[in-house]
C-alpha positions in Angstrom: 0.1 0.0 -0.3 3.0 2.5 0.8 4.5 2.0 -2.6 1.5 2.4 -4.6 1.0 5.5 -2.7 4.7 6.5 -3.5 4.3 5.9 -7.0 1.1 7.9 -7.2 2.8 10.8 -5.4 6.0 10.8 -7.9 3.3 10.5 -11.2 1.4 13.5 -9.7 4.6 15.6 -8.9 6.1 14.6 -12.4 2.4 16.0 -13.7 2.1 19.2 -11.6 5.6 20.2 -13.0 4.7 19.6 -16.9 1.6 21.4 -16.3 2.7 24.3 -14.8 6.2 24.5 -17.3 3.9 24.2 -20.4 1.7 26.8 -19.5 4.3 29.4 -19.2 6.1 28.6 -22.5 5.5 29.4 -26.0 3.1 26.9 -27.5 5.1 26.5 -30.3 7.9 24.7 -28.6 5.3 22.1 -26.9 4.5 21.4 -30.5 7.6 21.0 -32.0 9.0 19.5 -28.7 13.0 19.5 -29.4 15.4 16.5 -28.6 16.6 18.5 -25.5 14.4 20.1 -23.4 14.8 21.5 -19.8 11.5 21.6 -17.7 12.0 23.7 -14.6 9.4 25.1 -12.4 12.0 27.6 -11.0 10.1 28.6 -7.5 9.6 24.9 -7.1 13.6 24.4 -6.1 15.3 26.4 -3.6 19.0 26.9 -4.1 21.6 26.7 -1.2 22.8 30.0 0.3 26.2 29.6 0.0 26.8 31.3 3.3 24.7 27.9 4.7 26.0 25.2 2.9 28.3 24.1 5.8 25.2 23.5 7.9 23.6 21.5 5.6 23.6 18.0 4.2 22.8 17.3 0.5 21.8 14.0 0.1 20.5 11.7 -2.9 19.4 8.3 -4.1 20.4 7.8 -7.8 17.6 5.3 -9.7 19.0 4.4 -13.2 15.6 4.0 -15.0 16.4 3.0 -18.4 19.2 0.7 -20.5 21.5 3.5 -20.6 25.6 3.9 -20.1 27.6 4.6 -17.1 27.4 8.5 -18.2 23.7 8.9 -16.3 25.9 8.9 -13.2 27.9 11.8 -13.8 24.8 14.0 -15.8 22.3 13.5 -12.6 24.9 14.5 -10.1 26.1 17.6 -12.1 22.3 18.1 -13.1 21.8 18.3 -8.9 24.9 20.5 -8.1 23.3 22.7 -10.8 19.7 22.7 -9.4 20.8 23.1 -6.2 23.8 25.6 -6.5 26.2 23.1 -4.8 29.7 22.3 -5.7 29.4 19.2 -4.3 26.9 16.4 -3.1 27.5 15.0 0.8 26.3 11.3 -0.5 24.7 9.9 -3.2 23.4 5.9 -3.2 22.8 4.5 -6.3 20.1 1.9 -6.6 20.8 -1.4 -8.6 20.7 -0.8 -12.0 17.7 -2.3 -14.3 18.5 -6.2 -15.4 16.6 -8.8 -17.0 14.1 -10.8 -15.6 15.8 -13.9 -14.5 19.1 -12.4 -14.2 20.7 -11.7 -11.4 22.7 -8.7 -10.2 26.6 -9.2 -10.0 29.2 -6.9 -9.6 29.6 -6.9 -13.6 26.6 -4.9 -13.6 27.7 -2.6 -10.9 31.2 -2.1 -12.3 30.6 1.0 -14.8 28.2 3.0 -12.7 30.5 2.6 -9.5 33.4 3.3 -11.7 31.7 6.7 -12.8 30.7 7.6 -8.9 34.5 6.6 -8.1 35.2 9.5 -10.6 33.1 11.9 -9.2 34.6 11.4 -5.9 38.0 11.7 -6.9 37.3 15.0 -8.7 35.5 16.2 -5.3 32.0 16.2 -6.9 30.6 13.7 -4.4 32.1 12.9 -0.5 30.6 9.3 -0.1 29.2 7.2 -1.9 26.8 4.3 -1.0 24.7 1.1 -2.8 20.9 -0.1 -2.1 19.7 -3.7 -1.8 23.1 -5.8 -2.1 23.2 -8.7 0.1 26.5 -9.8 2.1 28.0 -11.6 -1.1 27.2 -8.6 -3.4 28.6 -5.8 -0.8 31.7 -7.8 -0.4 32.3 -8.3 -3.9 31.8 -4.0 -4.7 33.9 -3.7 -1.5 36.9 -5.8 -2.6 37.0 -4.6 -5.9 36.4 -1.0 -5.7 39.1 1.7 -4.9 36.4 4.2 -3.4 35.0 1.6 -0.9 30.8 1.7 -0.1 30.3 3.9 3.1 26.7 2.7 3.3 23.8 0.2 1.9 20.0 0.4 2.1 18.1 -2.9 2.8 14.5 -2.7 1.5 12.2 -2.9 4.7 9.5 -5.0 2.0 12.3 -8.1 1.8 13.4 -8.4 5.3 12.3 -7.6 8.9 15.4 -8.1 10.5 19.0 -7.3 8.9 20.4 -10.3 7.8 23.4 -11.5 10.4 25.9 -12.4 8.1 25.0 -8.8 6.5 25.2 -7.3 9.6 28.6 -8.5 10.6 30.2 -7.8 7.3 29.4 -4.0 7.6 30.2 -3.9 11.0 33.9 -5.5 10.0 34.2 -3.0 7.7 32.6 0.2 8.9 29.7 0.6 6.3 26.6 2.0 7.4 23.4 -0.3 6.9 20.1 1.7 6.5 16.5 1.2 5.5 14.4 2.0 2.7 10.6 1.7 1.4 11.5 2.6 -2.4 9.5 0.1 -4.9 11.7 -2.4 -7.0 10.4 0.0 -10.2 10.5 3.7 -8.9 9.2 4.9 -12.5 8.4 2.7 -15.5 8.5 4.0 -19.1 4.6 3.1 -19.7 3.6 5.1 -16.2 6.1 7.8 -17.5 4.8 8.5 -21.1 1.1 8.0 -19.7 2.1 11.1 -17.2 3.6 13.1 -19.9 0.7 12.5 -22.5 -1.7 13.7 -19.7 0.2 16.9 -18.8 1.0 17.4 -23.0 -1.8 16.1 -25.3 0.4 17.2 -28.3 3.4 15.8 -27.6 4.2 12.0 -28.9 4.8 10.6 -25.4 5.7 7.1 -27.2 8.7 8.8 -28.2 9.8 9.3 -25.1 12.1 7.5 -22.2 13.2 8.0 -18.9 17.0 7.5 -18.4 17.5 8.4 -14.9 15.6 9.4 -11.6 17.5 11.2 -8.8 16.0 12.1 -5.4 17.4 14.6 -3.4 17.4 15.8 0.1 18.7 19.1 2.1 19.1 18.3 5.9 20.0 21.2 8.2 22.7 19.3 10.5 22.4 20.7 14.0 18.9 20.1 14.2 18.5 17.1 11.7 15.4 18.1 9.9 14.7 18.3 5.9 15.0 21.7 4.5 14.0 20.8 1.0 13.6 17.5 -1.1 12.5 16.7 -4.4 13.1 14.9 -7.7 15.6 15.6 -11.0 14.4 13.5 -13.7 16.2 13.1 -17.3 14.4 11.6 -20.3 15.0 11.7 -24.2 13.6 10.9 -27.3 14.0 7.8 -28.9 17.2 7.7 -31.4 18.4 11.4 -30.3 
């Protein structure tokens, strides 16, 4: 039930953004709809005051939605920094990338995305990086291979009520923080995105557009532990572009 509500909220957020954006621009732009388009509602995004940056923790979770290269990782982080007006994100957790049905997630699936995250740490765009939904074996393989080690791993509450003992022991040994989450397995499907797009902008050929990634961010006041702002950033592209 919680996951269904979460998905409805996300879809509602996408539709409201597109509705407000499309109402403020030239109708010709909507009809032509170029391959690259920035849909932003300026008042919905609060940039961080540089004088308050040290007081804020900026965290993000990146969901790779479509079959796409690891360049999505850098694109998402760069866009988040630009939107929030910061030079660096304090932490980024990457959700497990999409794989074919019946195929188990392996280190090979994670490597290209993790390598890009490591590059972003080395270039000081991110401070710490983490994973989501890895079991003990998967987390151990990544930890042993990685140059920049994961500092956290999220576990879905829907998959276990109690943290697996072997995962807990490994995380404790290597100082990896175990966190919990309630995110659905599929946060945003191609079909649901296209439906939201079609309802918001009827003149568009929605089936031509596919989502690439979705980034959820939160800005937390460190001293008080409260969320100052949160939101989503989504990137989609036209097929063949």
